[in-house]
Residue, then its C-alpha position, 0 to 999 in steps of 0.5 A: m546853812p553856814v553863816t560866817v562873819s567873814a571867810s577869806i577868798p584865796w586867789r591864784r595868779w597864772g602867767v599866760a605866755g607864748a607867741d599865740a597867748r593873747a590871740y588864744l585867750h582873746s578867742q576864749a574870753t567874753q571880753d575884748l583882750t586885744g587892747s591895752l590891759a595895763g594897770a589893774g587889768r580887765w575883767t572877763g568871763f569864760l563860758a561853757p559852749t552852751g553859754e553858762l559862765q564857768a569862771v571870772a578872771l582879771v586879766a592884766e599885762r605883765g611885760d610881754e605876757l598876760e596874767l590871769l587872777v582867778p579865785e583859787e576854787l575856780a582855778g583848776a577847772l578853768r585851767a583844764r578848760l583852757e588847755r583843752f582847746v589849745l590844740r596847735s596854738r603856741v600857749r603855755f600856762e604857768d602857775r605863779g602861786p597865791a596872790p592877793g585878789p580884788y575881793p579878799d573875803t566874802a564880806e567884801l564880795v557880798a557888799a560889792r554884789w559880785p558873783g564868787p565861786h558859789e554863785l558861778a557854781r549854779q551854771l548861769t549865763p552872764h546876764a543872770f548877774g546883772r547889767a553892771f556885771v555884763e558891762a564889766t565882763v562882756s564885749f558885744t563887738k569882738g569876734c566869736y568865743p565859746g558860748q557866745e550865741l546864747v549870750a548875744r541872743l539874750e542881749s539882742r532881745g533884751s531878754l531877762p534870764p529866768w534866774r537872777l542874782v539877788w542881795g539880801r539882808a535879814r536877821d534870820a538866814e533860814r527865813l531869807d533862804a526860804f523866801v528866795r526859794s519861794a518863786g519859780p520851778a525847782g532850780p538853782q535858787g537859794l542863798t549861796t554866800v552868807v555873812a554875819g554883819p556887825d549889826g546882828e543881821i546877815r547879808a547874803l547873795g543868792i539866786a532867785h527866779r525872776t518872778l520873785p515878789a517883793a520881800p515881806p516885812g523883816l526881809e530886804v531883797d534886791v535883784v542885782a542890777 
């Protein structure tokens, strides 16, 4: 598997304008976008109708318009998904080009234990990425949005999803990956983002089954809370 010292994460900014822009974006997002989004903005997820997280974006106000800040790798698919459901809503999307993002490289993403494009590619629900992620991106008091049913059911039942985001540290990426893959049925488990640290050890994000046992000596693995 590739191990990089640090790779940049390009981000792209879109404008979302039109008379129905806020109402439409609110109807599609996991987060409540009806209040003020001034300043740094608010994180939100966008789900498939079956509840899997497809993208995470930072939404902010810019005058009378909204702006989405999205990792470049997710931008095209998210725009296509949003445009597919516009129907008669008066909304237009404007590509405003590359922009600095909150996590400029993979090292910062891994340190923050925040899912990036490689983690989202595993098609998991928001709860798979930990409680802090859910609280930052999901409102349970807003109206309906695509994929809400599964997310609301997991929340109301206090259920643990079968797959969880984990953070790990080791000297041997292959050994760490083998351990992360060691529990549960065949599925999306394995390391997803790996970077080399200054101490000669690698840091990584990955997906593990909820039955993953405690890590053996020489490995450090934490389920992201």
